[in-house]
C-alpha positions as a Markdown table, in Angstrom:
| # | Residue | x | y | z |
|---|---|---|---|---|
| 1 | Met | -1.2 | 30.5 | -6.5 |
| 2 | Asn | -0.8 | 30.5 | -2.8 |
| 3 | Met | 0.8 | 27.7 | -0.7 |
| 4 | Lys | -2.5 | 26.4 | 0.6 |
| 5 | Ser | -3.8 | 25.7 | -3.0 |
| 6 | Ile | -0.4 | 24.0 | -3.9 |
| 7 | Phe | -0.5 | 21.7 | -1.0 |
| 8 | Ser | -4.2 | 21.0 | -1.6 |
| 9 | Thr | -3.4 | 20.0 | -5.2 |
| 10 | Ala | -0.5 | 17.8 | -4.2 |
| 11 | Ser | -2.6 | 16.1 | -1.6 |
| 12 | Asp | -5.4 | 15.5 | -4.1 |
| 13 | Val | -2.8 | 13.9 | -6.6 |
| 14 | Ile | -1.3 | 11.7 | -3.9 |
| 15 | Thr | -4.7 | 10.6 | -2.8 |
| 16 | Gly | -5.7 | 9.8 | -6.3 |
| 17 | Leu | -2.5 | 7.8 | -6.9 |
| 18 | Thr | -3.0 | 5.9 | -3.6 |
| 19 | Gly | -6.5 | 4.9 | -4.7 |
| 20 | Val | -5.3 | 3.7 | -8.1 |
| 21 | Leu | -2.4 | 1.7 | -6.6 |
| 22 | Ala | -4.8 | 0.1 | -4.0 |
| 23 | Gly | -7.1 | -0.9 | -6.9 |
| 24 | Leu | -4.1 | -2.4 | -8.8 |
| 25 | Val | -3.1 | -4.4 | -5.8 |
| 26 | Thr | -6.6 | -5.7 | -5.4 |
| 27 | Ile | -6.8 | -6.7 | -9.1 |
| 28 | Gly | -3.4 | -8.4 | -8.8 |
| 29 | Ile | -4.4 | -10.4 | -5.8 |
| 30 | Met | -7.7 | -11.5 | -7.4 |
| 31 | Thr | -5.8 | -12.4 | -10.6 |
| 32 | Gln | -3.3 | -14.5 | -8.5 |
| 33 | Ile | -6.1 | -16.3 | -6.8 |
| 34 | Ile | -8.2 | -17.0 | -9.9 |
| 35 | Phe | -5.5 | -17.9 | -12.3 |
| 36 | Gly | -2.8 | -19.1 | -9.9 |
| 37 | Ala | -0.1 | -16.8 | -11.4 |
| 38 | Gly | 0.8 | -13.3 | -10.7 |
| 39 | Ala | -0.2 | -10.5 | -13.1 |
| 40 | Leu | 2.7 | -9.3 | -15.2 |
| 41 | Gly | 4.9 | -11.8 | -13.5 |
| 42 | Leu | 4.5 | -10.2 | -10.0 |
| 43 | Asp | 3.9 | -12.4 | -7.0 |
| 44 | Ile | 1.8 | -9.9 | -5.0 |
| 45 | Val | 0.6 | -12.4 | -2.3 |
| 46 | Thr | 4.2 | -13.4 | -1.5 |
| 47 | Asn | 5.4 | -9.9 | -1.5 |
| 48 | Ile | 2.7 | -8.8 | 0.9 |
| 49 | Ser | 3.5 | -11.9 | 3.1 |
| 50 | Ser | 7.2 | -10.9 | 3.1 |
| 51 | Leu | 6.4 | -7.3 | 4.1 |
| 52 | Val | 4.2 | -8.5 | 7.0 |
| 53 | Asn | 6.9 | -11.0 | 8.0 |
| 54 | Thr | 9.5 | -8.1 | 8.0 |
| 55 | Phe | 7.3 | -6.0 | 10.3 |
| 56 | Thr | 6.5 | -9.0 | 12.7 |
| 57 | Ser | 10.2 | -10.1 | 12.9 |
| 58 | Gly | 11.3 | -6.6 | 14.0 |
| 59 | Gly | 9.9 | -7.1 | 17.5 |
| 60 | Leu | 8.5 | -4.0 | 19.3 |
| 61 | Thr | 10.0 | -1.7 | 16.8 |
| 62 | Gly | 8.4 | -3.5 | 13.9 |
| 63 | Leu | 5.0 | -3.5 | 15.6 |
| 64 | Leu | 5.2 | 0.2 | 16.2 |
| 65 | Thr | 6.2 | 0.8 | 12.6 |
| 66 | Leu | 3.3 | -1.4 | 11.4 |
| 67 | Leu | 0.9 | 0.7 | 13.6 |
| 68 | Val | 2.2 | 4.0 | 12.2 |
| 69 | Val | 1.8 | 2.8 | 8.7 |
| 70 | Cys | -1.7 | 1.5 | 9.3 |
| 71 | Ala | -2.6 | 4.8 | 11.0 |
| 72 | Leu | -1.2 | 6.8 | 8.1 |
| 73 | Trp | -3.1 | 4.6 | 5.6 |
| 74 | Thr | -6.4 | 5.1 | 7.3 |
| 75 | Asn | -6.0 | 8.9 | 7.7 |
| 76 | Lys | -6.0 | 9.6 | 3.9 |
């Protein structure tokens, strides 16, 4: 195996895991909205709100970090 195929395989695995995790977060949010309680005891909406508050309370550094994370997320 050459390095290009190894990195391609690793990239495919990471892309697949990201898709699965995004789907699980979506299901968790929908479960919390419908039933009022988090799936498996996790409060996903509060955790996401806390993460966004962490970015926004960081001032300019937090805003730049949020922009970098969003750019990386959309460049899958």
